[in-house]
PDB file of N, CA, C and O in Angstrom:
ATOM      1  N   UNK A   1      -2.493  12.971  12.577  1.00  0.00           N
ATOM      2  CA  UNK A   1      -2.300  12.362  11.266  1.00  0.00           C
ATOM      3  C   UNK A   1      -3.643  11.808  10.817  1.00  0.00           C
ATOM      4  O   UNK A   1      -4.495  11.473  11.640  1.00  0.00           O
ATOM      5  N   UNK A   2      -3.818  11.715   9.534  1.00  0.00           N
ATOM      6  CA  UNK A   2      -5.105  11.307   8.983  1.00  0.00           C
ATOM      7  C   UNK A   2      -5.397   9.831   9.225  1.00  0.00           C
ATOM      8  O   UNK A   2      -4.496   9.002   9.357  1.00  0.00           O
ATOM      9  N   UNK A   3      -6.677   9.545   9.277  1.00  0.00           N
ATOM     10  CA  UNK A   3      -7.129   8.164   9.417  1.00  0.00           C
ATOM     11  C   UNK A   3      -6.717   7.358   8.186  1.00  0.00           C
ATOM     12  O   UNK A   3      -6.403   6.172   8.288  1.00  0.00           O
ATOM     13  N   UNK A   4      -6.721   8.011   7.021  1.00  0.00           N
ATOM     14  CA  UNK A   4      -6.317   7.344   5.783  1.00  0.00           C
ATOM     15  C   UNK A   4      -4.865   6.869   5.877  1.00  0.00           C
ATOM     16  O   UNK A   4      -4.558   5.732   5.518  1.00  0.00           O
ATOM     17  N   UNK A   5      -3.973   7.740   6.359  1.00  0.00           N
ATOM     18  CA  UNK A   5      -2.570   7.358   6.527  1.00  0.00           C
ATOM     19  C   UNK A   5      -2.459   6.166   7.465  1.00  0.00           C
ATOM     20  O   UNK A   5      -1.752   5.203   7.166  1.00  0.00           O
ATOM     21  N   UNK A   6      -3.145   6.223   8.587  1.00  0.00           N
ATOM     22  CA  UNK A   6      -3.074   5.149   9.583  1.00  0.00           C
ATOM     23  C   UNK A   6      -3.515   3.813   8.988  1.00  0.00           C
ATOM     24  O   UNK A   6      -2.850   2.794   9.178  1.00  0.00           O
ATOM     25  N   UNK A   7      -4.627   3.820   8.273  1.00  0.00           N
ATOM     26  CA  UNK A   7      -5.141   2.584   7.673  1.00  0.00           C
ATOM     27  C   UNK A   7      -4.199   2.046   6.606  1.00  0.00           C
ATOM     28  O   UNK A   7      -3.949   0.843   6.532  1.00  0.00           O
ATOM     29  N   UNK A   8      -3.680   2.946   5.784  1.00  0.00           N
ATOM     30  CA  UNK A   8      -2.784   2.505   4.705  1.00  0.00           C
ATOM     31  C   UNK A   8      -1.452   2.007   5.258  1.00  0.00           C
ATOM     32  O   UNK A   8      -0.899   1.027   4.759  1.00  0.00           O
ATOM     33  N   UNK A   9      -0.940   2.672   6.276  1.00  0.00           N
ATOM     34  CA  UNK A   9       0.312   2.232   6.881  1.00  0.00           C
ATOM     35  C   UNK A   9       0.170   0.798   7.389  1.00  0.00           C
ATOM     36  O   UNK A   9       1.021  -0.051   7.124  1.00  0.00           O
ATOM     37  N   UNK A  10      -0.895   0.543   8.110  1.00  0.00           N
ATOM     38  CA  UNK A  10      -1.130  -0.807   8.639  1.00  0.00           C
ATOM     39  C   UNK A  10      -1.276  -1.823   7.501  1.00  0.00           C
ATOM     40  O   UNK A  10      -0.716  -2.918   7.562  1.00  0.00           O
ATOM     41  N   UNK A  11      -2.028  -1.453   6.473  1.00  0.00           N
ATOM     42  CA  UNK A  11      -2.256  -2.367   5.345  1.00  0.00           C
ATOM     43  C   UNK A  11      -0.948  -2.691   4.624  1.00  0.00           C
ATOM     44  O   UNK A  11      -0.686  -3.853   4.312  1.00  0.00           O
ATOM     45  N   UNK A  12      -0.129  -1.676   4.358  1.00  0.00           N
ATOM     46  CA  UNK A  12       1.138  -1.921   3.661  1.00  0.00           C
ATOM     47  C   UNK A  12       2.107  -2.720   4.533  1.00  0.00           C
ATOM     48  O   UNK A  12       2.857  -3.553   4.023  1.00  0.00           O
ATOM     49  N   UNK A  13       2.095  -2.471   5.835  1.00  0.00           N
ATOM     50  CA  UNK A  13       2.955  -3.256   6.736  1.00  0.00           C
ATOM     51  C   UNK A  13       2.548  -4.725   6.686  1.00  0.00           C
ATOM     52  O   UNK A  13       3.401  -5.610   6.614  1.00  0.00           O
ATOM     53  N   UNK A  14       1.246  -4.977   6.724  1.00  0.00           N
ATOM     54  CA  UNK A  14       0.760  -6.358   6.684  1.00  0.00           C
ATOM     55  C   UNK A  14       1.054  -7.019   5.338  1.00  0.00           C
ATOM     56  O   UNK A  14       1.333  -8.216   5.282  1.00  0.00           O
ATOM     57  N   UNK A  15       0.991  -6.240   4.253  1.00  0.00           N
ATOM     58  CA  UNK A  15       1.343  -6.791   2.941  1.00  0.00           C
ATOM     59  C   UNK A  15       2.791  -7.280   2.911  1.00  0.00           C
ATOM     60  O   UNK A  15       3.117  -8.250   2.226  1.00  0.00           O
ATOM     61  N   UNK A  16       3.644  -6.604   3.656  1.00  0.00           N
ATOM     62  CA  UNK A  16       5.051  -7.007   3.752  1.00  0.00           C
ATOM     63  C   UNK A  16       5.235  -8.128   4.777  1.00  0.00           C
ATOM     64  O   UNK A  16       6.351  -8.589   5.016  1.00  0.00           O
ATOM     65  N   UNK A  17       4.132  -8.554   5.372  1.00  0.00           N
ATOM     66  CA  UNK A  17       4.130  -9.620   6.379  1.00  0.00           C
ATOM     67  C   UNK A  17       5.071  -9.300   7.539  1.00  0.00           C
ATOM     68  O   UNK A  17       5.825 -10.153   8.005  1.00  0.00           O
ATOM     69  N   UNK A  18       5.005  -8.044   7.991  1.00  0.00           N
ATOM     70  CA  UNK A  18       5.815  -7.609   9.125  1.00  0.00           C
ATOM     71  C   UNK A  18       4.915  -7.408  10.333  1.00  0.00           C
ATOM     72  O   UNK A  18       3.809  -6.882  10.212  1.00  0.00           O
ATOM     73  N   UNK A  19       5.388  -7.826  11.489  1.00  0.00           N
ATOM     74  CA  UNK A  19       4.680  -7.523  12.728  1.00  0.00           C
ATOM     75  C   UNK A  19       4.983  -6.075  13.098  1.00  0.00           C
ATOM     76  O   UNK A  19       5.886  -5.460  12.532  1.00  0.00           O
ATOM     77  N   UNK A  20       4.228  -5.535  14.046  1.00  0.00           N
ATOM     78  CA  UNK A  20       4.537  -4.187  14.520  1.00  0.00           C
ATOM     79  C   UNK A  20       5.942  -4.156  15.117  1.00  0.00           C
ATOM     80  O   UNK A  20       6.672  -3.178  14.956  1.00  0.00           O
ATOM     81  N   UNK A  21       6.311  -5.223  15.799  1.00  0.00           N
ATOM     82  CA  UNK A  21       7.644  -5.293  16.405  1.00  0.00           C
ATOM     83  C   UNK A  21       8.734  -5.251  15.330  1.00  0.00           C
ATOM     84  O   UNK A  21       9.695  -4.490  15.446  1.00  0.00           O
ATOM     85  N   UNK A  22       8.585  -6.062  14.297  1.00  0.00           N
ATOM     86  CA  UNK A  22       9.579  -6.095  13.218  1.00  0.00           C
ATOM     87  C   UNK A  22       9.668  -4.746  12.512  1.00  0.00           C
ATOM     88  O   UNK A  22      10.758  -4.278  12.183  1.00  0.00           O
ATOM     89  N   UNK A  23       8.518  -4.129  12.284  1.00  0.00           N
ATOM     90  CA  UNK A  23       8.474  -2.826  11.625  1.00  0.00           C
ATOM     91  C   UNK A  23       9.144  -1.770  12.499  1.00  0.00           C
ATOM     92  O   UNK A  23       9.915  -0.946  12.008  1.00  0.00           O
ATOM     93  N   UNK A  24       8.847  -1.800  13.793  1.00  0.00           N
ATOM     94  CA  UNK A  24       9.458  -0.857  14.729  1.00  0.00           C
ATOM     95  C   UNK A  24      10.975  -1.016  14.741  1.00  0.00           C
ATOM     96  O   UNK A  24      11.704  -0.023  14.742  1.00  0.00           O
ATOM     97  N   UNK A  25      11.452  -2.259  14.749  1.00  0.00           N
ATOM     98  CA  UNK A  25      12.893  -2.517  14.730  1.00  0.00           C
ATOM     99  C   UNK A  25      13.526  -1.946  13.462  1.00  0.00           C
ATOM    100  O   UNK A  25      14.585  -1.321  13.521  1.00  0.00           O
ATOM    101  N   UNK A  26      12.880  -2.159  12.324  1.00  0.00           N
ATOM    102  CA  UNK A  26      13.397  -1.657  11.049  1.00  0.00           C
ATOM    103  C   UNK A  26      13.440  -0.129  11.027  1.00  0.00           C
ATOM    104  O   UNK A  26      14.353   0.466  10.454  1.00  0.00           O
ATOM    105  N   UNK A  27      12.448   0.498  11.655  1.00  0.00           N
ATOM    106  CA  UNK A  27      12.380   1.960  11.691  1.00  0.00           C
ATOM    107  C   UNK A  27      13.289   2.562  12.760  1.00  0.00           C
ATOM    108  O   UNK A  27      13.647   3.737  12.685  1.00  0.00           O
ATOM    109  N   UNK A  28      13.657   1.760  13.747  1.00  0.00           N
ATOM    110  CA  UNK A  28      14.453   2.277  14.853  1.00  0.00           C
ATOM    111  C   UNK A  28      13.624   3.034  15.867  1.00  0.00           C
ATOM    112  O   UNK A  28      14.107   3.973  16.500  1.00  0.00           O
ATOM    113  N   UNK A  29      12.363   2.620  16.023  1.00  0.00           N
ATOM    114  CA  UNK A  29      11.461   3.249  16.990  1.00  0.00           C
ATOM    115  C   UNK A  29      10.828   2.161  17.854  1.00  0.00           C
ATOM    116  O   UNK A  29      11.049   0.972  17.623  1.00  0.00           O
ATOM    117  N   UNK A  30      10.044   2.569  18.843  1.00  0.00           N
ATOM    118  CA  UNK A  30       9.373   1.598  19.707  1.00  0.00           C
ATOM    119  C   UNK A  30       8.087   1.096  19.059  1.00  0.00           C
ATOM    120  O   UNK A  30       7.545   1.715  18.143  1.00  0.00           O
ATOM    121  N   UNK A  31       7.617  -0.037  19.556  1.00  0.00           N
ATOM    122  CA  UNK A  31       6.348  -0.597  19.089  1.00  0.00           C
ATOM    123  C   UNK A  31       5.212   0.378  19.405  1.00  0.00           C
ATOM    124  O   UNK A  31       4.246   0.469  18.647  1.00  0.00           O
ATOM    125  N   UNK A  32       5.321   1.102  20.513  1.00  0.00           N
ATOM    126  CA  UNK A  32       4.290   2.074  20.888  1.00  0.00           C
ATOM    127  C   UNK A  32       4.155   3.165  19.824  1.00  0.00           C
ATOM    128  O   UNK A  32       3.047   3.618  19.540  1.00  0.00           O
ATOM    129  N   UNK A  33       5.257   3.581  19.247  1.00  0.00           N
ATOM    130  CA  UNK A  33       5.207   4.603  18.196  1.00  0.00           C
ATOM    131  C   UNK A  33       4.524   4.044  16.957  1.00  0.00           C
ATOM    132  O   UNK A  33       3.680   4.713  16.362  1.00  0.00           O
ATOM    133  N   UNK A  34       4.879   2.826  16.562  1.00  0.00           N
ATOM    134  CA  UNK A  34       4.224   2.203  15.403  1.00  0.00           C
ATOM    135  C   UNK A  34       2.731   2.077  15.668  1.00  0.00           C
ATOM    136  O   UNK A  34       1.921   2.376  14.791  1.00  0.00           O
ATOM    137  N   UNK A  35       2.358   1.641  16.862  1.00  0.00           N
ATOM    138  CA  UNK A  35       0.944   1.528  17.209  1.00  0.00           C
ATOM    139  C   UNK A  35       0.235   2.867  17.126  1.00  0.00           C
ATOM    140  O   UNK A  35      -0.889   2.951  16.632  1.00  0.00           O
ATOM    141  N   UNK A  36       0.890   3.913  17.607  1.00  0.00           N
ATOM    142  CA  UNK A  36       0.309   5.250  17.539  1.00  0.00           C
ATOM    143  C   UNK A  36       0.135   5.733  16.113  1.00  0.00           C
ATOM    144  O   UNK A  36      -0.867   6.369  15.785  1.00  0.00           O
ATOM    145  N   UNK A  37       1.100   5.435  15.270  1.00  0.00           N
ATOM    146  CA  UNK A  37       0.992   5.803  13.853  1.00  0.00           C
ATOM    147  C   UNK A  37      -0.183   5.081  13.208  1.00  0.00           C
ATOM    148  O   UNK A  37      -0.927   5.668  12.423  1.00  0.00           O
ATOM    149  N   UNK A  38      -0.347   3.802  13.543  1.00  0.00           N
ATOM    150  CA  UNK A  38      -1.415   3.004  12.936  1.00  0.00           C
ATOM    151  C   UNK A  38      -2.793   3.332  13.510  1.00  0.00           C
ATOM    152  O   UNK A  38      -3.812   3.020  12.893  1.00  0.00           O
ATOM    153  N   UNK A  39      -2.829   3.955  14.676  1.00  0.00           N
ATOM    154  CA  UNK A  39      -4.107   4.406  15.248  1.00  0.00           C
ATOM    155  C   UNK A  39      -4.418   5.849  14.858  1.00  0.00           C
ATOM    156  O   UNK A  39      -5.537   6.328  15.040  1.00  0.00           O
ATOM    157  N   UNK A  40      -3.416   6.529  14.322  1.00  0.00           N
ATOM    158  CA  UNK A  40      -3.605   7.922  13.933  1.00  0.00           C
ATOM    159  C   UNK A  40      -3.425   8.897  15.075  1.00  0.00           C
ATOM    160  O   UNK A  40      -3.842  10.050  14.971  1.00  0.00           O
ATOM    161  N   UNK A  41      -2.805   8.454  16.180  1.00  0.00           N
ATOM    162  CA  UNK A  41      -2.599   9.332  17.328  1.00  0.00           C
ATOM    163  C   UNK A  41      -1.200   9.937  17.366  1.00  0.00           C
ATOM    164  O   UNK A  41      -0.916  10.793  18.204  1.00  0.00           O
ATOM    165  N   UNK A  42      -0.325   9.498  16.463  1.00  0.00           N
ATOM    166  CA  UNK A  42       1.029  10.049  16.354  1.00  0.00           C
ATOM    167  C   UNK A  42       1.262  10.534  14.934  1.00  0.00           C
ATOM    168  O   UNK A  42       0.732   9.977  13.973  1.00  0.00           O
ATOM    169  N   UNK A  43       2.065  11.583  14.822  1.00  0.00           N
ATOM    170  CA  UNK A  43       2.411  12.143  13.519  1.00  0.00           C
ATOM    171  C   UNK A  43       3.889  11.888  13.246  1.00  0.00           C
ATOM    172  O   UNK A  43       4.738  12.275  14.050  1.00  0.00           O
ATOM    173  N   UNK A  44       4.209  11.244  12.126  1.00  0.00           N
ATOM    174  CA  UNK A  44       5.619  10.984  11.823  1.00  0.00           C
ATOM    175  C   UNK A  44       6.324  12.237  11.323  1.00  0.00           C
ATOM    176  O   UNK A  44       5.732  13.055  10.618  1.00  0.00           O
ATOM    177  N   UNK A  45       7.596  12.381  11.694  1.00  0.00           N
ATOM    178  CA  UNK A  45       8.369  13.498  11.155  1.00  0.00           C
ATOM    179  C   UNK A  45       8.840  13.121   9.748  1.00  0.00           C
ATOM    180  O   UNK A  45       8.764  11.953   9.366  1.00  0.00           O
ATOM    181  N   UNK A  46       9.323  14.093   8.979  1.00  0.00           N
ATOM    182  CA  UNK A  46       9.733  13.805   7.593  1.00  0.00           C
ATOM    183  C   UNK A  46      10.764  12.683   7.471  1.00  0.00           C
ATOM    184  O   UNK A  46      10.710  11.896   6.526  1.00  0.00           O
ATOM    185  N   UNK A  47      11.697  12.603   8.412  1.00  0.00           N
ATOM    186  CA  UNK A  47      12.699  11.543   8.364  1.00  0.00           C
ATOM    187  C   UNK A  47      12.084  10.162   8.540  1.00  0.00           C
ATOM    188  O   UNK A  47      12.489   9.207   7.877  1.00  0.00           O
ATOM    189  N   UNK A  48      11.109  10.059   9.432  1.00  0.00           N
ATOM    190  CA  UNK A  48      10.436   8.781   9.658  1.00  0.00           C
ATOM    191  C   UNK A  48       9.591   8.403   8.447  1.00  0.00           C
ATOM    192  O   UNK A  48       9.500   7.227   8.094  1.00  0.00           O
ATOM    193  N   UNK A  49       8.978   9.387   7.817  1.00  0.00           N
ATOM    194  CA  UNK A  49       8.191   9.112   6.608  1.00  0.00           C
ATOM    195  C   UNK A  49       9.093   8.523   5.524  1.00  0.00           C
ATOM    196  O   UNK A  49       8.707   7.571   4.846  1.00  0.00           O
ATOM    197  N   UNK A  50      10.288   9.084   5.359  1.00  0.00           N
ATOM    198  CA  UNK A  50      11.226   8.549   4.359  1.00  0.00           C
ATOM    199  C   UNK A  50      11.614   7.107   4.675  1.00  0.00           C
ATOM    200  O   UNK A  50      11.711   6.276   3.772  1.00  0.00           O
ATOM    201  N   UNK A  51      11.835   6.808   5.959  1.00  0.00           N
ATOM    202  CA  UNK A  51      12.164   5.431   6.354  1.00  0.00           C
ATOM    203  C   UNK A  51      10.999   4.490   6.053  1.00  0.00           C
ATOM    204  O   UNK A  51      11.200   3.381   5.557  1.00  0.00           O
ATOM    205  N   UNK A  52       9.783   4.939   6.355  1.00  0.00           N
ATOM    206  CA  UNK A  52       8.589   4.129   6.089  1.00  0.00           C
ATOM    207  C   UNK A  52       8.487   3.835   4.600  1.00  0.00           C
ATOM    208  O   UNK A  52       8.242   2.697   4.200  1.00  0.00           O
ATOM    209  N   UNK A  53       8.676   4.868   3.779  1.00  0.00           N
ATOM    210  CA  UNK A  53       8.610   4.695   2.319  1.00  0.00           C
ATOM    211  C   UNK A  53       9.633   3.669   1.841  1.00  0.00           C
ATOM    212  O   UNK A  53       9.325   2.822   1.003  1.00  0.00           O
ATOM    213  N   UNK A  54      10.837   3.747   2.371  1.00  0.00           N
ATOM    214  CA  UNK A  54      11.907   2.832   1.960  1.00  0.00           C
ATOM    215  C   UNK A  54      11.609   1.399   2.390  1.00  0.00           C
ATOM    216  O   UNK A  54      11.718   0.476   1.584  1.00  0.00           O
ATOM    217  N   UNK A  55      11.240   1.210   3.634  1.00  0.00           N
ATOM    218  CA  UNK A  55      11.004  -0.139   4.160  1.00  0.00           C
ATOM    219  C   UNK A  55       9.805  -0.801   3.490  1.00  0.00           C
ATOM    220  O   UNK A  55       9.855  -1.979   3.136  1.00  0.00           O
ATOM    221  N   UNK A  56       8.725  -0.037   3.317  1.00  0.00           N
ATOM    222  CA  UNK A  56       7.509  -0.614   2.733  1.00  0.00           C
ATOM    223  C   UNK A  56       7.492  -0.525   1.208  1.00  0.00           C
ATOM    224  O   UNK A  56       6.607  -1.082   0.558  1.00  0.00           O
ATOM    225  N   UNK A  57       8.472   0.177   0.640  1.00  0.00           N
ATOM    226  CA  UNK A  57       8.563   0.362  -0.814  1.00  0.00           C
ATOM    227  C   UNK A  57       7.289   1.000  -1.370  1.00  0.00           C
ATOM    228  O   UNK A  57       6.671   0.498  -2.309  1.00  0.00           O
ATOM    229  N   UNK A  58       6.922   2.124  -0.753  1.00  0.00           N
ATOM    230  CA  UNK A  58       5.745   2.891  -1.159  1.00  0.00           C
ATOM    231  C   UNK A  58       6.129   4.364  -1.250  1.00  0.00           C
ATOM    232  O   UNK A  58       7.223   4.757  -0.845  1.00  0.00           O
ATOM    233  N   UNK A  59       5.222   5.166  -1.781  1.00  0.00           N
ATOM    234  CA  UNK A  59       5.426   6.613  -1.848  1.00  0.00           C
ATOM    235  C   UNK A  59       4.531   7.300  -0.825  1.00  0.00           C
ATOM    236  O   UNK A  59       3.645   6.676  -0.241  1.00  0.00           O
ATOM    237  N   UNK A  60       4.770   8.581  -0.614  1.00  0.00           N
ATOM    238  CA  UNK A  60       3.907   9.364   0.274  1.00  0.00           C
ATOM    239  C   UNK A  60       2.469   9.340  -0.222  1.00  0.00           C
ATOM    240  O   UNK A  60       1.530   9.279   0.571  1.00  0.00           O
ATOM    241  N   UNK A  61       2.306   9.390  -1.537  1.00  0.00           N
ATOM    242  CA  UNK A  61       0.959   9.349  -2.113  1.00  0.00           C
ATOM    243  C   UNK A  61       0.279   8.016  -1.805  1.00  0.00           C
ATOM    244  O   UNK A  61      -0.914   7.980  -1.505  1.00  0.00           O
ATOM    245  N   UNK A  62       1.039   6.919  -1.879  1.00  0.00           N
ATOM    246  CA  UNK A  62       0.479   5.609  -1.543  1.00  0.00           C
ATOM    247  C   UNK A  62      -0.051   5.596  -0.110  1.00  0.00           C
ATOM    248  O   UNK A  62      -1.049   4.940   0.190  1.00  0.00           O
ATOM    249  N   UNK A  63       0.628   6.327   0.766  1.00  0.00           N
ATOM    250  CA  UNK A  63       0.253   6.369   2.177  1.00  0.00           C
ATOM    251  C   UNK A  63      -0.833   7.403   2.468  1.00  0.00           C
ATOM    252  O   UNK A  63      -1.269   7.543   3.611  1.00  0.00           O
ATOM    253  N   UNK A  64      -1.266   8.122   1.443  1.00  0.00           N
ATOM    254  CA  UNK A  64      -2.320   9.119   1.629  1.00  0.00           C
ATOM    255  C   UNK A  64      -1.826  10.443   2.159  1.00  0.00           C
ATOM    256  O   UNK A  64      -2.596  11.202   2.748  1.00  0.00           O
ATOM    257  N   UNK A  65      -0.548  10.734   1.960  1.00  0.00           N
ATOM    258  CA  UNK A  65       0.027  11.974   2.482  1.00  0.00           C
ATOM    259  C   UNK A  65       0.051  13.103   1.465  1.00  0.00           C
ATOM    260  O   UNK A  65       0.439  14.220   1.805  1.00  0.00           O
ATOM    261  N   UNK A  66      -0.349  12.843   0.236  1.00  0.00           N
ATOM    262  CA  UNK A  66      -0.341  13.910  -0.781  1.00  0.00           C
ATOM    263  C   UNK A  66      -1.710  14.081  -1.371  1.00  0.00           C
ATOM    264  O   UNK A  66      -1.905  14.928  -2.243  1.00  0.00           O
TER     265      UNK A  66
END
């Protein structure tokens, strides 16, 4: 996954004042997965991207995916 996505994901999560743990709980994944997404070492599947968009109230374009 792109470095841009990783940076934006972390920034939007922090704007919502969510910890990685809280974000992971909301997504239904482990903290390790959230950490991997924010480091750019994991790629989210389309279903996870939709959950991220809903929780953070952003679009794929906001996250740098388009």
